[in-house]
Residue frames relative to the residue before (quaternion, step in Angstrom):
aa qw qx qy qz dx dy dz
M 1.0000 0.0000 0.0000 0.0000 0.00 0.00 0.00
G 0.5237 -0.6672 0.4329 0.3052 3.56 1.08 -0.22
S 0.7597 -0.3636 0.2785 0.4616 3.56 -1.30 -0.38
A 0.6584 -0.4583 0.3947 0.4479 3.60 -1.23 0.14
N 0.6294 0.5453 -0.3141 0.4558 3.61 0.96 -1.05
G 0.6950 0.4954 -0.2768 0.4416 3.56 0.78 -1.09
A 0.6556 0.4875 -0.3013 0.4917 3.50 1.07 -0.81
F 0.6036 0.5535 -0.3458 0.4579 3.63 0.90 -0.79
D 0.6979 0.4862 -0.2928 0.4368 3.58 0.66 -1.18
A 0.7113 0.4668 -0.2792 0.4452 3.56 0.90 -1.02
M 0.6570 0.4895 -0.3278 0.4704 3.56 0.94 -0.78
L 0.6420 0.5185 -0.3343 0.4552 3.63 0.98 -0.77
A 0.6027 0.5622 -0.3168 0.4693 3.61 1.00 -0.82
A 0.6706 0.4858 -0.2775 0.4871 3.58 0.82 -1.11
L 0.6845 0.4924 -0.2947 0.4497 3.65 0.83 -0.91
D 0.6623 0.5359 -0.2951 0.4326 3.47 0.96 -0.93
K 0.6258 0.5425 -0.2936 0.4774 3.53 1.20 -0.89
R 0.7151 0.4731 -0.2550 0.4469 3.58 1.02 -0.88
N 0.8277 0.2522 -0.1209 0.4865 3.58 0.84 -0.75
G 0.5193 -0.6871 0.3755 0.3423 3.55 1.34 0.27
N 0.6797 -0.5437 0.3024 0.3885 3.58 0.88 1.09
K 0.0715 0.7869 -0.6053 0.0967 3.74 0.64 0.93
T 0.5886 -0.6288 0.3902 0.3255 3.52 -1.00 0.86
N 0.7339 0.4159 -0.2774 0.4599 3.70 0.93 -0.54
N 0.3179 0.7929 -0.4843 0.1892 3.64 1.18 0.13
A 0.6462 0.5197 -0.3220 0.4568 3.62 0.91 -0.89
Q 0.6791 0.4577 -0.3172 0.4781 3.58 0.89 -0.79
D 0.6174 0.5411 -0.3487 0.4521 3.60 0.99 -0.59
I 0.6830 0.4938 -0.2903 0.4532 3.50 0.95 -0.87
L 0.5959 0.5569 -0.3598 0.4531 3.54 1.09 -0.67
I 0.6458 0.4874 -0.3235 0.4907 3.61 1.01 -0.90
A 0.6780 0.5243 -0.3079 0.4130 3.51 0.85 -0.91
I 0.6338 0.5206 -0.3163 0.4766 3.59 0.98 -0.88
T 0.6333 0.5303 -0.3218 0.4628 3.58 0.96 -0.88
A 0.6651 0.4660 -0.3148 0.4913 3.68 0.92 -0.82
L 0.6253 0.5505 -0.3202 0.4510 3.60 0.97 -0.85
K 0.7008 0.4778 -0.2803 0.4494 3.61 0.80 -0.98
R 0.7372 0.4261 -0.2020 0.4839 3.52 1.17 -0.74
K 0.3450 -0.7628 0.4436 0.3199 3.45 1.53 -0.02
L 0.3461 0.7112 -0.5225 0.3185 3.52 0.77 1.20
T 0.4646 -0.6166 0.5323 0.3473 3.58 -1.12 0.41
L 0.3051 -0.7175 0.5969 0.1895 3.51 -1.07 0.94
V 0.1244 -0.7639 0.6290 0.0730 3.50 -0.87 1.00
T 0.1967 0.7608 -0.5757 0.2260 3.47 -0.59 1.36
D 0.2890 -0.7333 0.5660 0.2418 3.63 -1.09 0.47
D 0.4394 0.6715 -0.4527 0.3887 3.53 1.36 0.31
A 0.3234 -0.7991 0.4637 0.2044 3.63 -0.17 1.14
S 0.6467 0.5272 -0.2930 0.4669 3.58 1.14 -0.91
L 0.6550 0.5036 -0.3158 0.4665 3.58 1.00 -0.79
S 0.6084 0.5667 -0.2964 0.4700 3.52 1.07 -1.03
S 0.7358 0.4554 -0.2539 0.4322 3.52 0.73 -0.94
V 0.6547 0.4737 -0.3242 0.4918 3.55 1.10 -0.63
F 0.5957 0.5584 -0.3530 0.4569 3.60 1.10 -0.68
R 0.6517 0.5064 -0.2995 0.4787 3.57 0.93 -0.81
E 0.6090 0.5442 -0.3536 0.4560 3.60 0.94 -0.87
F 0.7111 0.4215 -0.2442 0.5069 3.68 1.02 -0.76
G 0.6888 -0.5240 0.3171 0.3877 3.70 1.08 0.31
G 0.5435 0.6248 -0.3969 0.3958 3.55 1.20 0.04
A 0.3616 -0.6600 0.6031 0.2645 3.49 -1.39 0.32
A 0.0487 -0.7829 0.6190 -0.0399 3.61 -0.88 1.01
E 0.0128 0.7701 -0.6377 0.0138 3.47 -1.30 0.58
S 0.5349 -0.6264 0.4493 0.3459 3.55 -1.15 0.44
F 0.6305 -0.4975 0.3840 0.4556 3.62 -1.11 0.17
E 0.6286 0.5289 -0.3492 0.4508 3.60 0.95 -0.73
E 0.6320 0.5149 -0.3221 0.4814 3.55 0.98 -0.87
F 0.5985 0.5563 -0.3242 0.4766 3.65 0.94 -0.89
L 0.6997 0.4714 -0.2831 0.4561 3.65 0.71 -1.13
Q 0.6409 0.5333 -0.3086 0.4578 3.56 1.04 -0.87
H 0.6511 0.4805 -0.3181 0.4940 3.60 0.94 -0.70
A 0.6615 0.5259 -0.3114 0.4345 3.52 0.97 -0.85
R 0.6413 0.4946 -0.3104 0.4978 3.56 1.09 -0.68
E 0.7046 0.4905 -0.2672 0.4377 3.62 0.89 -0.79
Q 0.7912 0.0853 0.0206 0.6052 3.50 1.17 -0.85
P 0.1758 -0.8514 0.4907 0.0585 3.52 0.53 1.24
N 0.7043 0.4733 -0.2725 0.4535 3.65 1.02 -0.83
Q 0.6129 0.5685 -0.3301 0.4385 3.60 1.30 -0.27
V 0.6248 0.5483 -0.3315 0.4462 3.58 1.14 -0.32
E 0.4475 -0.7080 0.4915 0.2383 3.46 -0.87 1.03
K 0.2550 -0.7616 0.5740 0.1600 3.65 -0.88 0.78
P 0.6527 -0.5148 0.3484 0.4331 3.63 -1.08 0.67
G 0.8089 0.2825 -0.2124 0.4699 3.55 -0.90 0.91
Q 0.6014 0.5594 -0.3423 0.4564 3.46 1.35 0.13
I 0.5613 0.6333 -0.3771 0.3764 3.49 1.25 -0.40
């Protein structure tokens, strides 16, 4: 994937292309890169962000999917401060 800056630029360009340059794209990509580098699942209802994140090798799910997993396997969900 290369350097963090290279990944940021590539992911931002992909997201900008998908959603027409939304004003919060840079912030979304910073969050996405952090999740990617830490090998965390990105929880988002933003379909464009989720798709870009997956293209770069990340795992993403919607908030509803996250809640479903939490209900099915409550001991498998990270609690604040456990990451």
